[in-house]
C-alpha positions, 0 to 999 in steps of 0.5 A, spaced: 160 655 293 161 649 289 160 651 281 167 654 282 164 660 279 167 665 286 174 662 282 172 663 275 170 671 277 177 672 281 181 669 275 177 673 270 179 680 274 186 678 275 187 677 269 184 684 266 187 687 271 193 686 270 192 686 262 189 693 263 196 696 268 201 692 263 198 697 258 198 703 262 204 703 264 207 702 257 203 708 255 206 712 261 201 712 266 201 709 273 196 702 272 192 704 278 189 708 273 188 701 268 185 698 273 180 701 276 178 703 269 178 695 269 173 694 276 169 699 273 167 696 266 165 689 269 160 692 273 154 694 270 158 700 267 159 696 261 158 688 262 151 690 266 149 693 260 152 689 254 152 682 258 147 682 263 147 674 263 155 674 264 155 679 269 150 676 274 153 669 272 161 671 274 159 678 279 152 675 282 150 676 289 153 669 291 160 671 288 160 678 291 161 676 298 166 673 298 170 678 293 169 683 298 171 679 303 178 679 299 177 687 298 177 688 306 182 685 307 186 689 301 184 695 304 186 694 311 193 692 308 194 697 303 192 702 309 197 698 313 203 700 307 200 707 308 201 708 314 209 705 313 210 711 308 208 716 313 213 713 318 218 712 313 224 716 313 223 721 308 222 727 312 229 726 315 232 726 308 229 732 305 230 740 306 225 741 311 223 748 310 221 746 303 218 740 306 215 745 311 212 749 305 210 744 300 206 741 305 203 746 309 201 748 301 198 742 299 194 742 305 192 748 306 189 750 300 185 744 298 182 745 304 180 751 304 178 752 297 174 744 298 171 748 305 168 754 301 166 749 295 161 745 300 159 752 303 157 754 296 155 747 294 149 748 300 148 741 302 146 740 295 151 734 294 150 731 301 148 725 304 143 722 309 149 723 315 151 729 312 153 736 316 155 743 314 161 742 318 162 734 315 161 736 308 166 742 308 172 738 312 170 732 307 170 735 301 177 738 304 179 732 305 178 729 298 182 735 295 188 736 299 189 728 298 196 726 295 196 719 293 203 716 297 204 710 294 203 711 287 207 717 288 213 713 291 211 709 284 212 715 279 217 717 282 221 710 282 219 709 274 221 717 272 227 716 277 227 722 280 227 719 288 233 722 289 232 728 287 230 735 291 223 734 287 223 727 290 224 727 297 220 733 298 214 731 295 215 724 299 216 727 306 210 733 304 205 727 302 206 724 308 205 730 312 199 732 309 196 725 307 197 724 316 193 731 316 188 729 312 187 723 315 185 726 321 181 730 317 176 725 315 176 721 322 174 729 323 169 729 318 166 722 321 165 724 328 162 731 326 157 727 321 154 724 328 154 718 327 159 716 333 154 720 337 155 718 345 161 714 343 165 720 343 169 717 350 169 711 348 172 712 342 178 716 345 179 711 350 179 706 346 184 708 341 189 711 347 189 704 349 190 700 342 196 705 341 199 702 348 198 695 346 200 696 339 207 700 342 209 695 348 207 689 343 210 690 336 213 685 332 219 683 331 224 679 326 224 672 326 229 668 328 232 668 320 231 676 320 224 676 316 219 678 319 213 675 321 207 676 317 203 672 321 202 676 327 204 682 323 197 681 318 193 679 325 196 685 328 193 689 322 186 685 323 185 686 330 187 694 330 182 695 323 176 691 328 178 695 334 177 702 329 171 699 326 167 697 333 168 703 336 165 707 330 170 710 326 172 706 318 177 699 320 182 703 315 183 708 320 185 703 325 189 699 321 194 705 317 194 706 326 198 699 327 202 700 320 204 708 323 207 705 330 210 699 326 214 703 321 216 707 328 219 701 330 220 697 324 223 690 324 231 689 322 232 691 313 233 683 313 225 682 314 224 688 308 222 683 302 217 679 307 213 686 307 215 688 300 211 681 298 206 683 303 204 689 299 205 686 293 199 681 294 196 686 297 197 690 290 196 685 285 191 680 288 187 683 293 185 690 291 183 689 284 177 686 288 175 692 292 176 695 283 171 691 283 166 692 288 167 700 287 165 699 281 159 694 282 157 700 286 158 705 280 153 705 273 157 710 269 151 710 265 146 710 271 149 715 275 147 722 276 152 727 272 154 734 274 159 736 269 160 743 271 160 741 278 166 736 276 169 742 272 169 745 278 172 741 282 177 739 277 179 746 276 180 747 284 183 740 285 189 742 280 190 749 281 190 748 289 195 742 289 200 745 283 200 752 283 200 752 290 206 746 291 209 749 285 209 757 288 211 753 296 217 750 293 219 756 290 219 760 295 223 756 299 229 756 296 228 749 291 231 750 285 226 752 278 226 745 275 225 742 283 219 746 284 216 745 277 216 738 279 214 738 285 207 742 282 207 736 278 208 730 282 203 733 288 197 733 284 197 725 283 191 723 288 190 715 285 187 710 290 188 713 296 183 719 295 178 713 292 178 709 298 178 716 302 171 717 297 169 710 297 169 712 305 165 718 304 160 715 300 159 709 304 158 714 311 153 718 308 157 723 308 156 725 299 151 722 294 152 718 288 153 724 283 159 728 287 162 721 289 162 720 281 165 727 280 171 725 285 172 718 282 173 723 275 178 728 279 182 723 282 182 719 275 184 725 273 189 729 277 193 722 277 193 721 269 195 729 268 202 728 272 206 724 268 205 730 263 205 735 267 212 732 268 214 733 261 211 739 261 215 741 267 222 738 264 221 743 257 219 748 262 225 748 265 229 747 260 228 754 257 232 760 258 230 764 264 229 772 264 236 775 265 240 768 264 243 764 259 240 758 260 234 755 264 237 749 267 244 752 269 242 751 277 238 745 275 243 740 273 245 739 278 240 738 282 238 730 279 238 727 273 233 728 267 227 723 268 227 717 265 222 716 259 
């Protein structure tokens, strides 16, 4: 490509997503919502409909493959970051009973509800490779996701990281997402796409884990993480999982978990944070664009009742279920209200999961559209739900003179 259209398209994409992210942050929303919306608007949903010539010029078939390669790398590095989060020390710092209760509620209730909905749909929105078992597993997985990186960012923005609610929700999200990725793997296997390669997949996975444990990346002489072998190992793990029939993200996720369990000295963290920044700000917008190119909101089949039911089930099982679990585990009122609000955030992680499911032929475009709306809506609800939780916690409880007496010692009021 010699006319520079790839570079022009990349520049337009990055500038638009960056601007949209900043506007979202000023509005008190996670930037990922606006960044994903920008990717959708650059596709056939808006740009392709309003200015088809400009859309073909910027994102034609000779440009998209290059942007798709960047998106692929961004997703792999994003999964690597999730794996490191899953292996992080959050669970060790949180109260075990609360983490156990909240993580169990955050997984079991949405999983059960998703399985029931899949059975009720009776294949109405199944993809070409879906089986009843695969559909039940996948829909349960999609509803049980909590976006761990987005949750961590929200906690930091709101000043809640060090509170009981922050520590509990981070640890519970780590446990729940680990289970959800395992369920996603089971759904892919249940779809029958792996066939006779099950045994080879298991053997390859065991060998990969053994190799990664023995050859984990370490710090350089200067005490910083050596990113070249780190990214190379991540790419090799992703390629290995893809070669065995599973999605490449699962290999990158496993590599990130192993890396996190054997992470280098703290001096290496700035390099890893820089890698995460590059993945989030430069590479993932290419995934948003690719997702937007595949989803035309103007022409996509829209099932309003299905979307409403999915959204209602997603919110109730996560918000009420996790809040009730936190209350039963002994968290103060303010903290379990916060936990219920925080655990409902699904963010980019669910977008990635439903994209994997659609590519694997487990769901049709109507269900893809509905679950996209659920992912965006539940993430957008998080900040307003936190503010509502603060107001509810400040109300006097029955039989007491104040509603914040016990909560005043559990954490600072979140920053606005």
